N, C-alpha and C positions, 0 to 999 in steps of 0.2 A: 501533502504536507504532514496532515495528519495521522496518516496511517505509518509514515516513517516516524517522527518520532513516540508514537506508541510503541513502536514494534520494538524501535532500537532501546529506549528506557525499561522497557518491560525485561527484554535481553542483557541490559547492563547490572540491573538490580537482581534477576536470578543470579548470573554469574558470579557477582559480587558477593550473592548470600553464601554462594557452594565454596568460595574462598575464603572466608571468617569464619562458618562451619566447621570447613574438613582441611584445610589447605594450611592457615597461616598460623598456626601452630606446631606443625610440624617442621624441619629441620630439612629441605628440602628446596633452598631459597634458590636457586639459580633457576627450577623448574617453575616456582611461583612468580618469579618475576617474568618470564614470556607469556604463564598463562595469564597475568594479567592485562599482557599488553597485548596478547591474542584476544582475551578477552572484550577490549575497547576497539579492534580492529571486525573483529566478527559481530557486535552489535551492531556498528555503524555500514555492515554488507548486509546483515538478514534480511532486513527491510528488500533490497535488490534483487533477492533471492526469491525465484518460483519453484515450486513441487509439483505436478499438475498429477492430479488423481483422478481417474474415470467413475463417476456416479452416474446412478440413473436418472437424466434428463425430462425436465418435465414436458407434457403435450405440447404440441404448436400451437400457436394463437389463433383465435379463431377468426377470421377474415368474412365478412358478410357482402352480399351484394349492395353495389351503389343503391338502390332501390330501398333499402331496408330504411327502418326510422331508429333502430336501438343501436347502442352503439359500436365500435367495433373496440375488443377490449382484448390487451395483452397481459402478461403480468401485473406489473403496476402501473400502465397506463392508457390509456381511454384516446379514444373522436369520438364526441358527442356531438350530433347534427344539429341541436336546440340552441337555443339564443345565449347569448350569454353578459354580463354587465363589463366593460372595457374599462380598463383602469392602469392608469400609468406608473410604472414599477420607477421611483426615487433611486437617487445613486445613492452606495451602502459606501463610507465613510470607514466604516470602520478596521477592513483589512488596512485600507492606504495608511490609518493611523500607526495600527499595532506594527509595520512592516517598517514604518516611519522612527519608530521606535527602537525597535531591533538594529537596523541599522545605525544608529547612532549612537549605542549604547556598544556596540561593536569596533565602531569606529574609534570610540573612547580607549575600549580595550586593547585595540591593537597598538595604537597611539603608545601606550603604559607599556606593552610588553616588548614592541620593539625600543621605548624609550631606557627600560630594566636594562636590555642584552647589550645597547651603547654605552652606558654607565660602567657595566662591569668590562667589556673590552677595553674601552678609555681609559679609566682606573689600572689595568692590567699595562698598558700603552706609558702611561706616564710614569709608573713606579720603576724603582729598581726591580730587573728581574733578575734571579739564578738558574742556573737549568741543574733539575735534579730527578735522576733516573728517565722515568720516562715521558716527567711534565716539567712544567717552570714553578718556581716560587716566584710569588710577586708579594716582594716586601712592600708593606703599607704603615703609614704613621700612625692609623687607626688600631684603638684597644678593640681585638676582637679576635675569636678565637678561628681554628683555621678550616677553613672552607673552598668548596671545588665549583670549577665554572671551565667545561673542558677538556682542558689541558691544564688549565691555571689553576694552582695551588694559594690562594689567599691566606699571608700570616701575621703576625706583626713584626715588624723590623727590629726593633729592641728586645724580645724574645728570642727571634733568630739569632742577632749577632750577640747574645747574652748564652747563648744554647740552652733557653727554658724551656724548650717543644720535645716533648719524649718521645721517644722512637714507637711508640705506639699511635703516636696522632698522624706520624708520618706514613705509616703503615694503614692508616685509616684512610687518608684522602687518596692515598697512594691506587688505594681499592677503585675509589670512585671515578678515578683517573682512568684506569687499565681497564675497566672495565664500561667504561662509556656512557657513567650512567646517566650524566646531562642530558643526551639526545633523549630517554628517556620521560624527562620533567621538559624539556621543551616540546615533547609530543604529547602529553597530555595538556600543555600551558596552552597548546594551539588550540584541543578540544575544547578547553574550556572557552576562551576566548572566543571563538565562536558559537558555542553552545550554552552561552552563559545563564543559561532560563533554568539549565540543567541540573539542579543541585547534588547531584549523585557522582558528577566528574569530580567535586569536590573530595568525596570518600574513595574516589579510586586513585587520585594524587598522593593524599595521606596514605594510605594504602602501598602502593608505589615507594616514596620514598622510606618507610619503617622497613620494607624488606630491603632497600637499596643498603640502610643499616644493619641490617642482621647480615647481609653478605659482609659488609665491610668490617663488623664484627666477629664474625667467624674467623675473617684470613687474619684478625690480629689473633687472635686465640690461639689461631694454628702455630702462627708465626714468632711468637713469642713465648708461650705457655705458659704465662702467667694470669690467669683468669681473673683471682682476686685484685690483683692490683690492677688490672682493665677497669674492672667493675670499681673500684674503688676513685680511677681518676675521671671517669665520666659521670659521679655521682659530684666529684668537686665540680664539674666544669658545668655541670646542669645549671645552674644560676644566671651563666651568662645568656645575653639574648642577642639572636640571631633576626635578621627582618631580610636576610636574600632569599628571597622567594625563588630564584632560579636558580641556587648552588645546594652542594649538598654541606646539609649544617652537621658537625660533630655531636649536638647537642640535641639534633632531633629526636622529642620523642623522647627522651632517654626516663621510660620509663620501667614498673614491673616486667613487661615483654622481652625487654629488649635485655636486662638481667638474666630472666630466667633461661631464654633462650640458649645462649652462652652455654651454658652446664647441660641443656639438655641434647638426648642424641633420638634419633631417626631409625630405625632397622630399613635395612635397602628392600626386606620383603615386603615391609607395610608400605615403604612408600611405592614401591610398584603395585601394589595393590589401590593404593587410592588413586595412583594417574589410570589404570586399566579401570577402574568402578568411574571417572569421570567421562571415555569414551561414549557409551550408552546414554549418559544425561546429554551432553552436547547434541549429541544424535538426536535425541527426544524435544531436543530444544528446538533444533532448526528444523526437524519437522513441521514438530505444532507451529511454528511461526512463518513457515514459508508454504505450508500447505495451500492449495488452490483445487478445486474440487471442480471440474469441466466433465462435461454433459458425457454420456455413454454415446458410445453408436448404437441406437434400437436398432431391432431386428427389425427390417424392411416389413410392413405389412402390403400383400396383395390387394390393391384394387381395379377396376376395373369399370369405365367411364366411357362411354359413347364407341364400343368397341375397341380401346385404347387401354394398355396399361400403364398407371399411374402411381410412382413412387408415393409411399407415406411421408415421405421427406421433402416432397415438392407441395404437400397435400395443403401447407399454408399458405397458397397462391390460388390466387384467381384461376380458374380454370382455362379462360386464355391464356395464361403466361404457361401454361403445360406444353401446349404444342407450339412448337419454335421456329415453324414454318407456314402457317396459317393464309390460304394463299390471298387473302384480300387486307392483310394487316400493312401493304406500301400503303406513304401518305399517312401516317400518325401525325396526329398534333403532337407540336412540341412539347416540354416540359412549362415554358413561361409561358407560352400563348394560353396552357392550360388552364395557369395557377394566376393568370392576370390579375393583381386586386385583388386575391384572397388574402383574408390575414390569418395568420398564424401566432396562435396563441395559448403558451406554456401555465400552467395554475401548479400551484405547490402544492395547495390538496384540491382535493374534489367530493362533497358532497353527497348522496345518493337522495332526492327530492323525491317526489311523489312518482313523477313520471322521467326523470333527468336527472345527473349530475350538475349540479350549480359548482363552478370553481372560486376557488378565493386566492387570493394572496398573488398577484399576475407573477412572473419568472420573465417574462417576455411577450411581446406583444406587436406584432412587426407584417408588413405585408408583402408578400413572396419579392418585390424586388428588394425590400428593404434584410433580406435576409444574408448574411455573410455564407461562408464558402463549409464555413464549419458548422455554421447552422442549419446548413440544409440538410448535411448531411445529418447532423440528426432528427431530421423529419424524414430520411430519405425513406423508411417504412411507408409513409403516407404520401410519400410524391411518386405513386404510382398511376399512371394515365392507361384509364381501359379501353381495349383494343375492340375492335369489332368483333362479332361473334358469327361464326358460318354455322348454319343450320345444320344441326348433325343427332337423328333420334338416337335412341339406346337400342339395343337388342331385346328379345324377348327375355331372355335369360338373364340381363342386365337390370330390367323393370321389375322383374318376379323377386330379383334377388332385396332391391329397393322398397320391399313390401316386410321386409324383417323390422316390427318400432323397435326393437330390441338395441340393433342398431344403428337405426336412420331414424331422425327427425325430419320430418318433409313440407315442400311448399309448395301449391302449386300455384303459379301465377304470384307470388309474393302473399297468399293467405296460408297459413299454416292450417293442414289439415290432417286428421288419422291418417295412417298407411296403409290403410285398406280403400282409400279414397283412390290410388293407381287402378285397382281394380275395373274402374271407369275407363281406363284410358289404354290403347293399343299402342303400341312402340309409335307408329306413324303420326299417332295425333300429337307429339311432345316434339318439339323442336329444336328443345335447348335443353341441357341440364349444368346445374354450377353448382359444384360441391368442395367443402371442408372438412379438415378434422377439427372438432371444439374440445378445446384444453379440460382438465381435470375440474381444476377451480370454475370455470364459465361452465359448467353444464348445471342446470338446475333442478328441482324436482317436478316441473313438468317436461323438460328437455334433458335427461340422465344420457343419452345416448349419443356414443363416441362422432361421431358422424353428423353433417347435416347437410340436405339436399334439396334443391331450388329448381322446379319444373318448370319450364315455361310452354306455355300452347302457342302454336304459330298465328292467332288472332294477337295475343297478349305480345307476341316476338314483335311482330310489325307495328301492332300500337307506340311501343316502346323504342321503335327502332332500334331494337338490339344488333341490328346487323352493320346498322354505321359507328363510325366512332365518335364519340362524341365530342366536341373543339370545345367545350369550358365547363370547368369544374362546375359543379350544381348548385352548391352551397357559396356562404359568402367568408366560412372561415372553419379552418380546421386547430380542435382544441384538444391538447394534451395535459394528464394530470399526474405527479410527480406520485404522489399518493392519493387511493381512494379511500373511502371513510364511509361506512355503510352505518344509516340509523337504525 
């Protein structure tokens, strides 16, 4: 919702600013009318438009083996295996209060809006009516200036009977009827009712109604060819008060702008250039508001492990997941049994202490059984169940490649060692190899390599029962931090 309001408001401000700076003073009122309406429609549509462009993606997440004691880090989130203090989060009533306030205010404005429409229609039904060209004259007992709503022109009955209404005034109101200006006013009023908290819509309504008067004035001047008389007539009527905010009023904003506009001209070439100049401006606004960066497809790196080629795009998963049809992957433990009783905690922030991440401001704290389907989906990257591993030694060429200290960080039996330690082992001494890529922002001065690999000897493999799928998650909780703060 916040993104929708920010994008739509920014677009409304920019487009209205363009109108006041470059269009309002030009005599191309029909174009300006549709520009203002289009600006409203575009501004409330922009938040739903997405233009995707490909950019270089960040490296894949760093995934460690289950026996590692350091956290599993992604871009902004981590799972820490240490202990944490548990706090229950209180219910936040602020959104409920704000939505209730919005609903009550909107309900009041909707009722007021409906009542004003009803009053005008009821007034038209109860009063004497006279057919007049394409409109209906509504003769009212009230002392008032002519004003228009839909096809109705409301005028004073005595002025009509005594023929005290100038032809210019009839022409003015007929223009509002023929060009259906009421629909513009109703449209902006509906938007104001729904988005009453956005003051920019008030300025849009004023701009739209003033443009309506420009259109009506232009038609009067072209029809009666007496600019000075019409200007004097408007000034004479300017002192009258009109409180019909849904109707087009004769004396709406009788200002210097309207009087000057009657004598102004705009050449066709000037109008054309201004219209053409709007195209790149509107395109730029849409592009800037709707652009969304997506990860470009990176060139696949060629990685060979245990004699099989593994795509770089698969390196963010444990090696057991790369082999889709391992012979002993049957009878895997199901997710519910594996994570039974494990607590899943989300913290707003996590701060690095001496040896671990300390969570603060709990957003969620539930056992696996209490998680909703949506919450489980959020934890999906952390709900993988380790599979049993099949012993398979690397080839001699692969073992030689792993000795490259610029490319690989090496662990043997979960102990970080120099790459040269691999010289002490032959391929047959290694029972299993587990590897992953390392994100750039997860690399350290000690381990700047793009890959990390764990080598397991036969004794260690058998001792840790790596050939058997675990039946239970080894820890009592999984922790996620929305934001990591480094001291």
